[in-house]
Backbone as numpy.savetxt, mean C-alpha at the origin, in Angstrom:
# Nx Ny Nz CAx CAy CAz Cx Cy Cz
40.07 -11.75 13.02 39.27 -10.93 13.89 38.03 -10.41 13.17
38.23 -9.93 11.95 37.10 -9.42 11.18 36.12 -10.54 10.86
36.68 -11.74 10.68 35.84 -12.90 10.39 34.91 -13.21 11.55
35.40 -13.07 12.78 34.59 -13.33 13.97 33.45 -12.32 14.09
33.73 -11.07 13.82 32.67 -10.06 13.91 31.63 -10.28 12.82
32.06 -10.72 11.65 31.12 -11.03 10.58 30.23 -12.21 10.97
30.83 -13.22 11.61 30.06 -14.38 12.07 29.02 -13.96 13.11
29.43 -13.08 14.03 28.50 -12.60 15.06 27.36 -11.81 14.43
27.69 -10.99 13.46 26.66 -10.19 12.77 25.67 -11.08 12.06
26.16 -12.10 11.35 25.28 -13.02 10.64 24.44 -13.83 11.62
25.02 -14.26 12.74 24.27 -15.01 13.74 23.15 -14.15 14.34
23.46 -12.91 14.62 22.45 -11.99 15.15 21.34 -11.76 14.12
21.73 -11.59 12.89 20.76 -11.39 11.81 19.86 -12.61 11.67
20.42 -13.79 11.71 19.63 -15.02 11.58 18.66 -15.17 12.74
19.08 -14.84 13.96 18.20 -14.94 15.12 17.03 -13.96 14.99
17.31 -12.77 14.54 16.24 -11.78 14.33 15.26 -12.27 13.28
15.77 -12.84 12.21 14.89 -13.35 11.16 14.06 -14.54 11.66
14.64 -15.40 12.48 13.88 -16.53 13.06 12.76 -16.01 13.95
13.05 -15.00 14.77 12.02 -14.39 15.62 10.89 -13.83 14.76
11.27 -13.15 13.70 10.28 -12.56 12.80 9.42 -13.65 12.17
10.02 -14.74 11.78 9.28 -15.84 11.18 8.29 -16.44 12.18
8.72 -16.62 13.43 7.83 -17.16 14.46 6.65 -16.23 14.71
6.91 -14.94 14.72 5.86 -13.95 15.00 4.93 -13.72 13.80
5.38 -14.08 12.63 4.66 -13.75 11.41 3.25 -14.34 11.35
3.09 -15.60 11.67 1.77 -16.24 11.60 0.80 -15.58 12.57
1.25 -15.33 13.78 0.39 -14.67 14.77 0.04 -13.25 14.32
1.00 -12.55 13.75 0.77 -11.20 13.26 -0.27 -11.20 12.14
-0.18 -12.15 11.25 -1.15 -12.25 10.15 -2.56 -12.52 10.68
-2.67 -13.38 11.67 -3.98 -13.67 12.26 -4.57 -12.42 12.92
-3.72 -11.70 13.64 -4.19 -10.47 14.30 -4.60 -9.42 13.28
-3.86 -9.33 12.17 -4.23 -8.37 11.12 -5.55 -8.75 10.48
-5.74 -10.05 10.24 -6.97 -10.50 9.60 -8.19 -10.24 10.49
-7.98 -10.16 11.79 -9.09 -9.93 12.72 -9.47 -8.44 12.86
-8.66 -7.57 12.32 -8.93 -6.13 12.46 -10.18 -5.74 11.69
-11.04 -5.00 12.34 -12.18 -4.36 11.69 -12.27 -2.95 12.23
-12.92 -2.10 11.48 -13.14 -0.73 11.94 -14.53 -0.31 11.51
-15.20 0.43 12.36 -16.55 0.91 12.08 -16.56 2.41 12.30
-17.22 3.12 11.38 -17.32 4.57 11.51 -18.70 5.02 11.06
-19.10 6.17 11.55 -20.39 6.76 11.19 -20.17 8.03 10.38
-21.10 8.29 9.51 -21.05 9.53 8.73 -21.53 10.68 9.61
-21.36 11.88 9.10 -21.92 13.02 9.82 -23.44 12.84 9.86
-24.05 13.35 10.86 -25.49 13.23 11.12 -25.89 11.78 11.43
-24.93 10.90 11.60 -25.19 9.48 11.92 -26.19 8.81 10.98
-26.12 9.16 9.71 -27.05 8.56 8.75 -26.59 7.20 8.28
-25.27 6.98 8.25 -24.70 5.74 7.72 -23.61 5.26 8.67
-23.59 3.94 8.88 -22.52 3.31 9.64 -21.89 2.27 8.73
-20.56 2.34 8.56 -19.86 1.40 7.69 -18.78 0.67 8.47
-18.63 -0.61 8.17 -17.57 -1.42 8.77 -16.71 -1.98 7.66
-15.39 -1.99 7.90 -14.44 -2.51 6.92 -13.49 -3.50 7.60
-12.81 -4.30 6.79 -11.80 -5.21 7.33 -10.43 -4.52 7.30
-9.38 -5.25 7.60 -8.04 -4.66 7.69 -7.53 -4.11 6.37
-8.10 -4.53 5.28 -7.70 -4.01 3.97 -8.60 -2.87 3.50
-9.54 -2.47 4.32 -10.42 -1.37 3.95 -11.59 -1.80 3.08
-11.82 -3.10 2.98 -12.93 -3.62 2.17 -14.19 -3.59 3.02
-15.24 -3.04 2.45 -16.50 -2.90 3.18 -17.06 -4.28 3.51
-17.41 -4.47 4.78 -17.99 -5.75 5.19 -19.42 -5.58 5.69
-19.82 -4.33 6.00 -21.19 -4.09 6.43 -21.50 -2.60 6.31
-22.72 -2.30 5.90 -23.21 -0.92 5.87 -24.60 -0.91 6.49
-24.83 0.02 7.41 -26.13 0.17 8.04 -26.62 1.60 7.82
-27.91 1.74 7.61 -28.50 3.06 7.38 -29.46 3.42 8.51
-29.48 4.67 8.86 -30.48 5.18 9.80 -31.84 4.98 9.11
-32.89 4.66 9.86 -34.20 4.42 9.24 -34.70 5.59 8.37
-34.29 6.79 8.69 -34.73 7.96 7.91 -33.59 8.54 7.08
-32.62 7.73 6.73 -31.41 8.21 6.04 -31.72 8.88 4.71
-32.59 8.29 3.92 -32.89 8.86 2.60 -33.54 10.23 2.76
-34.53 10.33 3.62 -35.24 11.59 3.80 -34.31 12.65 4.40
-33.58 12.29 5.44 -32.73 13.26 6.13 -31.53 13.70 5.30
-31.09 12.86 4.38 -29.93 13.23 3.56 -30.32 14.09 2.36
-31.59 14.05 1.99 -32.02 14.82 0.82 -32.13 13.97 -0.43
-32.22 12.66 -0.31 -32.38 11.78 -1.47 -31.22 10.81 -1.61
-31.40 9.88 -2.54 -30.41 8.82 -2.71 -29.05 9.34 -3.17
-29.05 10.33 -4.07 -27.77 10.86 -4.56 -26.98 11.47 -3.41
-27.62 12.19 -2.55 -26.94 12.80 -1.42 -26.53 11.74 -0.40
-27.32 10.70 -0.28 -27.00 9.63 0.67 -25.67 8.96 0.30
-25.38 8.89 -0.97 -24.12 8.30 -1.43 -22.91 9.00 -0.83
-22.98 10.31 -0.67 -21.87 11.05 -0.06 -21.66 10.63 1.39
-22.76 10.37 2.10 -22.65 9.92 3.50 -22.07 8.51 3.59
-22.44 7.66 2.64 -21.88 6.30 2.60 -20.37 6.41 2.37
-19.98 7.21 1.39 -18.55 7.39 1.08 -17.80 7.90 2.30
-18.37 8.89 2.97 -17.74 9.46 4.15 -17.52 8.41 5.23
-18.55 7.62 5.53 -18.43 6.60 6.58 -17.41 5.53 6.21
-17.43 5.09 4.96 -16.50 4.05 4.52 -15.06 4.57 4.59
-14.82 5.79 4.14 -13.47 6.34 4.18 -12.97 6.48 5.61
-13.82 6.94 6.51 -13.42 7.05 7.91 -13.06 5.67 8.47
-13.88 4.69 8.19 -13.62 3.33 8.69 -12.32 2.77 8.10
-12.11 2.99 6.81 -10.89 2.48 6.16 -9.65 3.15 6.73
-9.73 4.44 7.01 -8.59 5.14 7.62 -8.31 4.60 9.02
-9.35 4.31 9.76 -9.19 3.74 11.10 -8.55 2.35 11.01
-9.01 1.53 10.08 -8.43 0.19 9.92 -6.96 0.28 9.54
-6.62 1.20 8.64 -5.22 1.37 8.23 -4.37 1.80 9.42
-4.90 2.66 10.27 -4.17 3.09 11.46 -3.94 1.92 12.41
-4.93 1.04 12.54 -4.78 -0.14 13.39 -3.71 -1.08 12.84
-3.70 -1.27 11.52 -2.69 -2.12 10.88 -1.30 -1.52 11.09
-1.17 -0.20 10.90 0.11 0.46 11.11 0.61 0.28 12.54
-0.30 0.42 13.49 0.06 0.26 14.90 0.51 -1.17 15.19
-0.18 -2.13 14.61 0.16 -3.54 14.80 1.52 -3.87 14.16
1.79 -3.24 13.02 3.03 -3.52 12.29 4.23 -2.74 12.80
4.03 -1.74 13.64 5.13 -0.87 14.09 6.29 -1.64 14.71
6.04 -2.57 15.64 7.18 -3.31 16.21 7.95 -4.12 15.17
7.24 -4.69 14.22 7.90 -5.47 13.16 8.76 -4.56 12.30
8.20 -3.42 11.90 8.97 -2.47 11.09 10.22 -2.01 11.85
10.06 -1.73 13.13 11.18 -1.27 13.94 12.27 -2.34 14.00
11.84 -3.57 14.18 12.80 -4.68 14.25 13.54 -4.83 12.92
12.81 -4.75 11.81 13.43 -4.91 10.49 14.33 -3.74 10.15
13.96 -2.53 10.58 14.79 -1.36 10.32 16.11 -1.45 11.08
16.11 -2.19 12.18 17.33 -2.35 12.96 18.31 -3.34 12.36
17.88 -4.11 11.37 18.76 -5.09 10.75 19.78 -4.38 9.86
20.96 -4.96 9.73 21.94 -4.34 8.83 21.45 -4.43 7.39
21.74 -3.38 6.64 21.39 -3.34 5.23 22.45 -4.08 4.41
22.09 -4.50 3.22 23.01 -5.24 2.36 24.29 -4.44 2.12
24.17 -3.11 1.98 25.35 -2.30 1.72 26.26 -2.20 2.96
25.73 -2.52 4.15 26.57 -2.58 5.35 27.34 -3.89 5.40
26.72 -4.94 4.91 27.38 -6.24 4.89 28.35 -6.37 3.72
27.97 -5.78 2.60 28.77 -5.84 1.38 29.02 -4.42 0.88
30.09 -3.79 1.33 30.36 -2.40 0.93 30.34 -2.23 -0.58
29.72 -1.15 -1.01 29.61 -0.85 -2.44 28.31 -1.32 -3.05
27.63 -2.24 -2.38 26.34 -2.73 -2.89 25.26 -1.71 -2.53
24.38 -1.38 -3.47 23.33 -0.42 -3.14 22.34 -1.00 -2.13
21.77 -0.14 -1.35 20.77 -0.55 -0.36 19.47 -0.87 -1.07
18.81 -1.99 -0.72 17.53 -2.31 -1.36 16.49 -1.20 -1.19
16.58 -0.44 -0.11 15.60 0.63 0.11 15.70 1.72 -0.96
16.85 1.82 -1.63 17.00 2.81 -2.70 16.09 2.48 -3.89
15.68 1.24 -4.01 14.87 0.81 -5.15 13.38 0.79 -4.86
13.02 1.08 -3.62 11.61 1.06 -3.23 11.08 2.49 -3.23
10.11 2.79 -4.08 9.59 4.16 -4.11 8.80 4.48 -2.85
8.76 5.75 -2.52 7.95 6.20 -1.39 6.48 6.01 -1.75
5.67 5.51 -0.83 4.25 5.33 -1.14 3.56 6.67 -1.36
2.62 6.67 -2.27 1.84 7.86 -2.58 0.44 7.65 -2.00
-0.05 8.65 -1.31 -1.40 8.56 -0.76 -2.40 8.54 -1.90
-3.27 7.54 -1.95 -4.27 7.51 -3.01 -5.32 8.60 -2.80
-5.88 9.04 -3.88 -6.90 10.08 -3.83 -8.20 9.51 -3.26
-8.91 10.34 -2.54 -10.23 9.97 -2.03 -11.32 10.61 -2.89
-10.91 11.25 -3.97 -11.87 11.93 -4.85 -12.68 10.92 -5.66
-13.92 11.27 -6.00 -14.74 10.38 -6.83 -14.11 10.14 -8.20
-14.50 9.07 -8.89 -13.88 8.70 -10.17 -13.83 9.80 -11.23
-14.87 10.59 -11.39 -14.89 11.59 -12.47 -14.55 13.00 -12.01
-13.97 13.14 -10.84 -13.65 14.48 -10.34 -12.44 15.05 -11.08
-12.31 16.37 -11.10 -11.18 17.01 -11.79 -9.82 16.51 -11.27
-9.75 16.15 -10.00 -8.50 15.66 -9.42 -8.01 14.40 -10.12
-8.93 13.63 -10.66 -8.57 12.36 -11.29 -8.38 12.47 -12.80
-8.49 13.64 -13.36 -8.31 13.80 -14.80 -6.85 13.54 -15.15
-6.62 12.79 -16.22 -5.25 12.45 -16.60 -4.61 13.61 -17.35
-3.30 13.66 -17.29 -2.53 14.65 -18.03 -1.95 13.95 -19.25
-1.34 14.72 -20.13 -0.75 14.14 -21.34 0.31 13.11 -20.98
1.03 13.33 -19.90 2.07 12.37 -19.49 1.48 11.04 -19.06
0.24 11.06 -18.59 -0.41 9.83 -18.15 -1.13 9.10 -19.29
-1.31 9.77 -20.42 -2.10 9.24 -21.52 -1.25 8.30 -22.38
-1.67 7.02 -22.51 -0.88 6.08 -23.31 -0.93 6.37 -24.81
-1.87 7.19 -25.24 -2.00 7.51 -26.67 -1.28 8.79 -27.05
-0.34 9.25 -26.24 0.40 10.47 -26.55 1.24 10.23 -27.79
1.23 11.19 -28.69 1.97 11.08 -29.94 3.27 11.86 -29.83
4.38 11.23 -30.20 5.68 11.88 -30.20 6.05 12.17 -31.65
6.25 13.45 -31.99 6.48 13.86 -33.37 7.89 13.56 -33.85
8.90 13.77 -33.03 10.27 13.61 -33.48 10.90 12.37 -32.84
10.64 11.22 -33.46 11.18 9.97 -32.96 12.18 9.44 -33.97
13.36 9.11 -33.50 14.40 8.61 -34.37 14.27 7.10 -34.50
14.28 6.59 -35.72 14.23 5.16 -35.96 15.65 4.67 -36.16
16.02 3.64 -35.45 17.38 3.11 -35.54 17.30 1.74 -36.21
18.05 1.58 -37.28 18.14 0.31 -37.98 19.32 -0.47 -37.42
19.10 -1.70 -37.05 20.18 -2.53 -36.54 20.70 -3.43 -37.64
21.98 -3.39 -37.83 22.57 -4.24 -38.87 23.16 -5.52 -38.29
23.42 -5.53 -37.00 24.04 -6.69 -36.38 22.99 -7.57 -35.71
22.29 -8.33 -36.51 21.24 -9.18 -35.92 21.87 -10.49 -35.45
21.31 -11.00 -34.40 21.80 -12.26 -33.86 20.87 -13.39 -34.32
21.26 -14.64 -34.13 20.39 -15.75 -34.51 19.02 -15.68 -33.80
19.02 -15.14 -32.59 17.75 -15.03 -31.86 16.85 -14.02 -32.54
17.42 -12.89 -32.99 16.61 -11.89 -33.68 16.01 -12.46 -34.96
16.79 -13.25 -35.70 16.29 -13.80 -36.97 15.23 -14.86 -36.75
15.24 -15.52 -35.57 14.26 -16.59 -35.33 12.88 -16.03 -35.07
12.80 -14.78 -34.68 11.50 -14.19 -34.41 10.95 -13.67 -35.69
């Protein structure tokens, strides 16, 4: 009896995966077609990005330099427009992917099929929102924990006496 329910579960899982595979190519094409366009405040800059947030076009108001207060200030308007467009593109991708995510979340997890096995989701870290701050801003300053040149004063050296043939070959 348990064998029959396992067979049904696997058959259902395989059908869902086949559906996902059929939909995948169309989904990728639709994602590749996504673009987003946004304007900066004061409509000085218009930026367009693709589904990955990569800038594909930037347009400037004819008086953008003068109205912004110079080239340095204009850069802030460009950044603003690009970030708005990238956020819009990401929202479109999320909306497009929602049915797929929902379908995949409905699938049984490995630990449901094989009791005692950890769920793969336990090994996937939660995504961290990337900073929108400029490269040299205080928000992006590294801490000692991030610095690869951190010096550790009290490090114990362990001598191994049981070397293997592989260790000696190196």
